[in-house]
C-alpha positions in Angstrom: 78.4 -58.7 -64.4 78.1 -55.0 -63.5 74.4 -55.5 -62.6 75.3 -58.5 -60.4 78.0 -56.4 -58.7 75.5 -53.6 -57.9 73.0 -56.1 -56.6 75.6 -57.5 -54.2 76.6 -54.0 -53.2 73.0 -53.2 -52.2 72.8 -56.4 -50.2 76.0 -55.7 -48.4 75.1 -52.1 -47.7 71.8 -53.2 -46.1 73.5 -55.9 -44.0 76.1 -53.4 -42.8 73.6 -50.7 -41.9 70.8 -52.8 -40.6 72.8 -55.6 -39.1 76.3 -54.7 -38.0 75.5 -51.0 -37.5 72.5 -51.8 -35.3 74.4 -54.3 -33.2 77.2 -51.8 -32.5 74.7 -49.1 -31.6 73.0 -51.5 -29.1 76.4 -52.3 -27.5 77.2 -48.6 -27.2 73.8 -47.9 -25.6 74.3 -50.7 -23.0 77.8 -49.5 -22.3 76.8 -45.9 -21.8 74.0 -47.0 -19.4 76.4 -48.9 -17.1 77.4 -45.9 -14.9 73.8 -45.3 -13.9 73.2 -49.0 -13.1 76.3 -50.0 -11.2 78.8 -48.2 -8.9 82.0 -47.5 -10.7 85.2 -45.7 -9.7 86.5 -42.9 -11.7 89.1 -45.0 -13.6 86.5 -47.6 -14.7 84.1 -44.9 -15.8 86.8 -43.3 -17.8 87.5 -46.6 -19.6 83.9 -47.0 -20.4 83.7 -43.6 -21.9 86.9 -44.3 -24.0 85.4 -47.6 -25.3 82.2 -45.8 -26.1 84.1 -43.4 -28.2 85.8 -46.2 -30.1 82.3 -47.8 -30.7 81.1 -44.5 -32.0 84.0 -44.4 -34.5 83.3 -48.0 -35.5 79.6 -47.1 -36.1 80.6 -44.1 -38.2 83.0 -46.2 -40.3 80.3 -48.9 -40.9 77.9 -46.1 -42.1 80.6 -44.7 -44.3 81.4 -48.0 -45.9 77.6 -48.8 -46.3 77.1 -45.4 -48.0 80.0 -46.0 -50.4 78.5 -49.3 -51.4 75.2 -47.8 -52.2 74.8 -44.0 -51.6 71.3 -43.1 -50.5 71.4 -39.7 -52.2 71.8 -41.3 -55.6 68.6 -43.3 -55.2 66.6 -40.6 -53.3 67.8 -37.3 -54.8 69.6 -38.1 -58.0 73.1 -37.8 -59.6 73.9 -34.2 -59.0 73.4 -34.2 -55.2 75.2 -37.6 -54.9 78.2 -36.2 -56.8 78.2 -33.0 -54.6 78.3 -35.2 -51.5 81.0 -37.3 -53.0 83.2 -34.2 -53.6 82.5 -32.9 -50.1 83.5 -36.2 -48.5 86.6 -36.4 -50.7 87.7 -33.0 -49.5 87.2 -34.1 -45.9 88.9 -37.5 -46.3 91.8 -36.6 -48.5 92.2 -32.9 -47.8 92.2 -32.0 -51.5 89.9 -29.2 -52.7 87.2 -30.7 -55.1 84.5 -28.8 -56.8 81.4 -29.9 -58.8 80.1 -27.8 -61.7 76.9 -28.7 -63.6 75.2 -27.2 -66.7 72.4 -28.0 -69.0 70.8 -30.8 -66.9 67.2 -29.7 -66.5 65.8 -33.2 -66.1 66.6 -36.2 -64.0 69.2 -38.7 -65.3 68.0 -42.3 -65.8 68.9 -44.5 -62.8 71.2 -46.9 -64.7 73.1 -44.0 -66.3 73.3 -42.1 -62.9 74.8 -45.2 -61.2 77.4 -45.8 -63.9 78.5 -42.1 -63.9 78.6 -42.0 -60.1 80.8 -45.2 -59.9 83.1 -43.8 -62.5 83.5 -40.5 -60.6 83.9 -42.4 -57.4 86.7 -44.5 -58.8 88.4 -41.5 -60.4 88.5 -39.6 -57.1 89.8 -42.7 -55.4 92.7 -42.9 -57.9 93.3 -39.1 -57.5 93.5 -39.4 -53.8 95.9 -42.3 -53.9 98.3 -41.4 -56.7 97.9 -37.9 -58.2 99.4 -35.6 -55.4 96.9 -33.0 -56.7 95.9 -29.9 -54.9 92.8 -29.2 -57.0 90.2 -31.5 -58.5 87.3 -30.4 -60.7 84.2 -32.6 -61.5 82.1 -31.3 -64.4 78.7 -32.7 -65.3 77.0 -31.2 -68.4 74.7 -31.9 -71.3 76.0 -31.8 -74.9 73.1 -32.2 -77.3 71.7 -35.7 -76.6 74.6 -36.8 -74.5 75.7 -36.3 -70.9 79.4 -35.5 -70.3 81.3 -36.2 -67.1 84.8 -34.8 -66.8 87.1 -35.3 -63.8 90.3 -33.4 -63.9 93.2 -32.8 -61.5 96.4 -30.8 -61.4 98.5 -33.6 -60.1 101.7 -35.4 -61.2 100.1 -37.0 -64.3 101.5 -40.0 -66.2 102.0 -41.3 -69.7 98.8 -43.2 -70.8 99.6 -46.5 -72.4 103.2 -46.3 -71.4 103.2 -49.5 -69.4 102.3 -49.4 -65.8 101.0 -45.8 -65.0 103.0 -43.7 -62.7 102.6 -44.6 -59.1 100.0 -47.2 -60.0 97.6 -44.6 -61.4 95.0 -46.1 -63.7 94.0 -48.9 -61.3 90.3 -49.4 -62.0 90.5 -47.8 -65.5 89.3 -51.0 -67.1 86.2 -51.2 -64.9 85.5 -47.5 -65.5 85.6 -48.1 -69.2 83.3 -51.1 -68.9 80.8 -49.1 -67.0 80.8 -46.3 -69.6 80.3 -48.9 -72.4 77.6 -50.6 -70.4 75.4 -47.5 -70.9 76.4 -47.0 -74.5 79.1 -44.4 -73.7 82.8 -44.0 -74.1 85.7 -43.0 -71.9 88.8 -41.0 -72.8 91.8 -40.4 -70.6 94.4 -37.6 -71.2 97.4 -37.1 -69.0 100.8 -35.5 -69.2 103.6 -36.0 -66.6 103.7 -32.9 -64.4 100.5 -31.4 -66.0 97.7 -33.4 -64.4 95.1 -35.8 -65.7 91.6 -35.5 -67.3 89.1 -38.3 -67.5 86.1 -37.7 -69.8 83.0 -39.9 -70.2 80.3 -39.2 -72.8 77.1 -41.3 -72.8 73.6 -40.9 -74.5 70.9 -39.4 -72.3 68.5 -42.3 -72.8 65.0 -41.5 -71.8 65.4 -37.7 -71.6 
């Protein structure tokens, strides 16, 4: 099921980037060329410029969604650069300081494992941005013997794990994160205390290293 989801994500990412994105770029190009092709008064030209700005925002949004569906850095550069970009974009989008620390990873991580860990980190950051009210987030990626360890922690409001519906809806996507961890032979542990933040930890074997 997870493999089918990722295949569909790749297809949608390509269609958004190569299809919708290119169409919008073509429209913007034609719109921006109008002032040189026909005579326009100042008011009409100002409207064209405004619409062109809206198209630019739409193109940027299509690219952002396409990148979230299948980040090019993950396939081209690997897990660490993709996580670094994820943290940087999280800071810009949510306004919460997020850092990435790595240790002990001297070799590339297998693609299937990289994808699972990236998706877990992505979902964890989404939950933090929506529910935690945190000011600081730390993402740690390290090697422990034959395992890789991913830890995402925040200093937000926290909640009581297993205490019914998590505080503020926190924990949405936890089941899918656990399934992703298990799909690569790993495990997921969540620790949280009301008022003292939350830590999510994933440990998985470094197959192929």
